[in-house]
Structures are given as structure tokens and as C-alpha cells.
C-alpha positions as CSV (number, residue, x, y, z in Angstrom):
1,K,0.5,45.7,-114.4
2,M,1.1,49.4,-115.2
3,K,4.2,50.8,-113.6
4,V,3.5,54.0,-111.8
5,L,6.1,56.5,-110.3
6,V,5.0,58.5,-107.4
7,V,7.2,61.5,-106.7
8,S,6.8,63.6,-103.6
9,P,5.5,60.4,-101.9
10,N,5.0,62.1,-98.5
11,Y,2.1,64.0,-100.0
12,F,0.1,61.1,-101.2
13,P,-1.8,59.1,-98.5
14,E,-0.6,55.5,-98.0
15,E,-4.2,54.2,-98.2
16,I,-4.6,55.7,-101.6
17,L,-1.3,54.2,-102.9
18,F,-2.3,50.9,-101.4
19,E,-5.5,50.9,-103.4
20,L,-3.6,51.9,-106.5
21,G,-1.2,49.0,-105.8
22,N,-4.0,46.6,-106.6
23,V,-3.9,47.5,-110.3
24,A,-0.4,48.8,-110.7
25,E,3.2,48.4,-109.6
26,I,3.9,51.5,-107.5
27,I,7.4,53.0,-107.0
28,S,7.3,55.9,-104.5
29,K,10.4,58.0,-104.1
30,N,11.8,61.5,-104.5
31,V,13.9,61.9,-107.7
32,S,16.2,64.5,-109.0
33,H,15.9,65.8,-112.5
34,E,18.9,63.7,-113.5
35,E,17.4,60.6,-112.0
36,L,14.1,61.3,-113.7
37,L,15.9,61.6,-117.0
38,N,17.4,58.2,-116.6
39,E,14.3,56.4,-115.2
40,I,11.2,58.0,-116.8
41,G,11.3,55.7,-119.8
42,Q,10.2,52.7,-117.8
43,Y,6.9,54.2,-116.4
44,D,3.4,54.1,-117.7
45,A,2.1,56.8,-115.4
46,V,3.3,59.4,-112.9
47,L,1.8,61.0,-109.8
48,T,3.5,64.3,-108.9
49,R,3.4,67.6,-107.2
50,V,4.5,71.0,-108.5
51,D,8.1,70.7,-107.3
52,T,9.0,68.1,-110.0
53,K,9.4,69.6,-113.5
54,F,8.3,67.6,-116.6
55,D,9.9,69.6,-119.3
56,R,10.5,68.6,-122.9
57,E,13.8,66.9,-122.1
58,I,12.0,64.6,-119.6
59,L,9.0,64.0,-121.8
60,K,11.2,63.0,-124.8
61,R,12.5,60.1,-122.8
62,A,9.1,59.1,-121.5
63,K,8.6,56.5,-124.2
64,K,5.8,54.5,-122.3
65,L,4.2,57.4,-120.4
66,K,0.5,57.6,-120.9
67,V,-0.7,59.7,-117.9
68,I,0.7,62.4,-115.6
69,G,-1.5,63.0,-112.5
70,S,-0.6,66.3,-110.8
71,A,-2.0,67.0,-107.4
72,T,-2.1,70.7,-108.2
73,T,-4.4,73.2,-109.8
74,G,-1.8,74.9,-111.9
75,L,0.2,73.0,-114.5
76,N,3.1,75.3,-115.2
77,H,5.6,72.6,-114.1
78,I,4.6,70.5,-117.1
79,D,5.3,71.2,-120.8
80,L,1.7,70.9,-121.8
81,D,2.2,71.5,-125.5
82,Y,4.8,68.8,-125.8
83,A,2.8,66.4,-123.7
84,K,0.0,66.8,-126.2
85,V,2.3,66.0,-129.0
86,R,3.4,62.8,-127.2
87,N,-0.3,61.9,-126.5
88,I,0.3,62.0,-122.7
89,N,-2.9,62.7,-120.8
90,I,-2.7,65.3,-118.0
91,I,-5.0,65.1,-115.0
92,N,-5.0,67.8,-112.3
93,L,-7.1,69.0,-109.4
94,S,-8.8,71.9,-111.2
95,G,-11.7,73.1,-109.1
96,T,-11.0,70.8,-106.1
97,H,-9.7,73.5,-103.8
98,T,-11.9,76.4,-104.9
99,V,-13.8,76.7,-101.6
100,P,-10.9,76.4,-99.1
101,T,-8.7,78.7,-101.2
102,A,-11.4,81.4,-101.5
103,E,-12.1,81.1,-97.8
104,Y,-8.4,81.3,-96.9
105,T,-8.1,84.4,-99.2
106,F,-10.9,86.1,-97.4
107,S,-9.6,85.2,-94.0
108,L,-6.4,87.1,-95.0
109,I,-8.4,90.0,-96.2
110,L,-10.2,90.2,-92.9
111,S,-6.9,89.8,-91.0
112,F,-5.4,92.7,-92.9
113,V,-8.3,95.1,-92.6
114,K,-8.9,94.2,-88.9
115,K,-5.1,94.1,-88.1
116,I,-5.6,90.8,-86.4
117,P,-2.0,89.4,-86.7
118,W,-0.4,92.6,-85.3
119,A,-2.9,92.8,-82.5
120,Y,-2.3,89.2,-81.6
121,N,1.4,89.7,-81.5
122,S,1.0,92.7,-79.3
123,L,-1.4,91.0,-76.9
124,S,0.8,87.9,-76.7
125,K,3.5,90.1,-75.3
126,G,1.2,91.2,-72.5
127,L,0.4,94.6,-74.1
128,W,-3.0,96.1,-74.4
129,E,-2.8,98.7,-77.3
130,R,-6.3,99.0,-78.4
131,H,-5.6,102.4,-79.9
132,R,-3.1,100.9,-82.4
133,F,-5.4,98.3,-83.8
134,F,-8.7,99.8,-84.5
135,G,-9.8,98.1,-87.7
136,N,-11.7,99.6,-90.6
137,N,-15.2,98.6,-91.7
138,M,-15.3,96.1,-94.6
139,D,-18.2,97.9,-96.3
140,S,-16.0,101.0,-96.8
141,K,-13.4,99.1,-98.8
142,V,-12.9,98.5,-102.5
143,L,-11.7,95.0,-103.4
144,G,-9.9,94.4,-106.7
145,I,-9.9,90.9,-108.0
146,I,-7.4,90.0,-110.8
147,G,-8.6,86.7,-112.4
148,F,-12.4,86.1,-112.0
149,G,-12.6,82.4,-112.4
150,R,-13.8,79.8,-109.9
151,I,-11.7,81.2,-107.0
152,G,-11.9,84.8,-107.9
153,S,-15.6,84.8,-108.3
154,S,-16.0,83.0,-104.9
155,V,-13.9,85.6,-103.2
156,G,-16.1,88.2,-104.9
157,R,-19.3,86.6,-103.4
158,Y,-17.8,86.7,-99.9
159,A,-16.8,90.4,-100.4
160,K,-20.3,91.4,-101.6
161,S,-21.8,89.7,-98.6
162,F,-19.7,92.1,-96.4
163,G,-20.9,95.1,-98.4
164,M,-17.6,95.7,-100.2
165,T,-17.4,97.3,-103.6
166,V,-15.8,94.8,-105.9
167,L,-13.8,95.4,-109.1
168,A,-12.8,92.6,-111.4
169,Y,-10.2,92.4,-114.2
170,D,-10.0,89.3,-116.4
171,P,-9.6,89.4,-120.2
172,Y,-11.7,86.2,-120.5
173,I,-14.3,87.2,-117.9
174,N,-17.7,85.5,-117.9
175,K,-19.9,88.7,-118.0
176,S,-23.0,86.9,-116.9
177,L,-21.2,85.5,-113.8
178,A,-19.8,89.0,-113.0
179,K,-23.3,90.4,-113.2
180,E,-24.7,87.6,-111.0
181,V,-22.1,88.2,-108.3
182,G,-22.5,92.0,-108.6
183,V,-19.0,93.1,-109.5
184,K,-17.9,95.9,-111.8
185,I,-15.7,94.8,-114.8
186,V,-12.8,97.2,-115.2
187,T,-9.4,97.5,-116.8
188,L,-6.3,96.4,-114.9
189,D,-5.1,100.1,-114.7
190,Y,-8.5,101.2,-113.2
191,L,-8.4,98.3,-110.7
192,L,-4.8,99.1,-109.5
193,K,-5.6,102.8,-109.1
194,N,-8.9,102.4,-107.2
195,S,-8.7,99.3,-105.0
196,D,-8.0,99.3,-101.3
197,L,-7.2,95.6,-101.4
198,I,-6.1,93.6,-104.4
199,T,-6.2,89.8,-104.6
200,L,-4.6,87.8,-107.5
201,H,-6.3,84.6,-108.8
202,A,-4.8,84.1,-112.3
203,Y,-2.9,81.1,-113.7
204,L,0.8,81.7,-114.3
205,S,1.3,82.1,-118.0
206,E,3.3,84.3,-120.4
207,E,0.3,86.6,-120.3
208,T,0.2,86.9,-116.5
209,K,3.8,86.5,-115.6
210,N,5.0,89.6,-113.6
211,I,1.6,91.2,-113.9
212,I,2.3,92.7,-110.5
213,N,5.5,94.7,-111.2
214,S,7.1,98.0,-110.2
215,K,4.8,99.8,-112.7
216,A,1.7,98.2,-111.2
217,F,2.8,99.0,-107.6
218,S,3.4,102.7,-108.7
219,K,-0.3,102.9,-109.7
220,M,-1.7,101.5,-106.4
221,K,-2.8,103.7,-103.5
222,S,-0.1,104.2,-100.9
223,T,-2.4,102.4,-98.4
224,A,-3.3,99.5,-100.7
225,L,-2.9,95.9,-99.6
226,L,-2.0,93.1,-101.9
């Protein structure tokens, strides 16, 4: 049987691990970086979350490792270049959470524009301050989307259905998709200066790291929401 290490075991349902146990020996436990260094050499596969780092130091010792299954969309916790050198396959959940993430994003946008959290807190204290919480119409707002992939484009569709003007910045944007959704492709500088709301849907990479910094904030409207 393959030997599989499951880190962050509370995240993975017992019934799934039980099924996996029919074809592999499962060891489920939380491990520190030091423990992982000492033990990784005995495993054929790993199931993990984002809180465990598989850096070059770890992967060097993973002599038997064939697969890392990460229950995440992003993979910045794994040294992908070195994993490729070692012929370690990486499996993640890319695309699995597109709909719920986009829906949750838009629920936050609605909450911001309609001031729902603040109104709820006020009302829960027995106050009735309608004058403080008049919302604004969605169709008067400009939404800027940084990163127009699966999630960003889904958020764009929701925004267009509310009559919002939608701007999109993505160096690798699919122009036909942008045209289909009905968004305007712009530079990052234009998006920052002209958006009432800005939502970020880009992978963390050297290219995107700190893309929202003090310079970016200085370009935004004083009333902009991120």
C-alpha cells in the first residue's frame, strides 16, 4: 500500500479518509516544519492545506513522494518549480470554489453599498437610525475587478446584472470573455482612479505581491471600498 500523510486532518472528512484507507495506509496528524523534515521521506503522497509549507528543504527529503494533493485553489505554499524537478505531481481544487467565492464576494459588495453590517449592529442595540443607513443604488456604482479569471469574471456577471459599470484589469485577460460579460478592459492605474468598489481576484505571485500598496491607495477615490 501507498503511505499517505494527511496534515490538517480536521479539514478532511473521516468518510473520505476511510475510503482512501482501502487503497493506502493513512497517517493523519498535524506536523511542525521540523517534524515534516524528519518524516517526509517515508511517504508516497500527502494531503494538505495552505498552512503547511512544502518548500525546497522539505521536498529535497521527500525521496518517495509522488503526489501532493492540496485542498486549496492557490499553491503559493508549495515550491512548484522544485516539485517539477523532483517529478512530484501537484493536485489542487482549481475551479472548485468559483461559484461560492464569487457569490460571497458579491454579498460583501452588497453589504458595503447597502451598509447592512452597520445597520444590523445599530438595530441589534435597539436603535432605529434609518437616516444613517440609506444605501446607494448599485447601478450608479463602478466596480473594478483586478484579476479576470474564473472568479473575477463571475463577479463581473453578477455586477452587470445589477446594472453596474464594470472595469477589469488583467495582463492575461481573455478579451472574448470580457466582451461576452460586457466589461471594459483598462489599465490598473485607470481602474484604481475610477472605481467606487475594487475587488481583487489574482493569484499571489511575484507579479501580484503587494499590488495594493500605499501608492495604489493614494490613487483611489476617498470614498472607494476595497
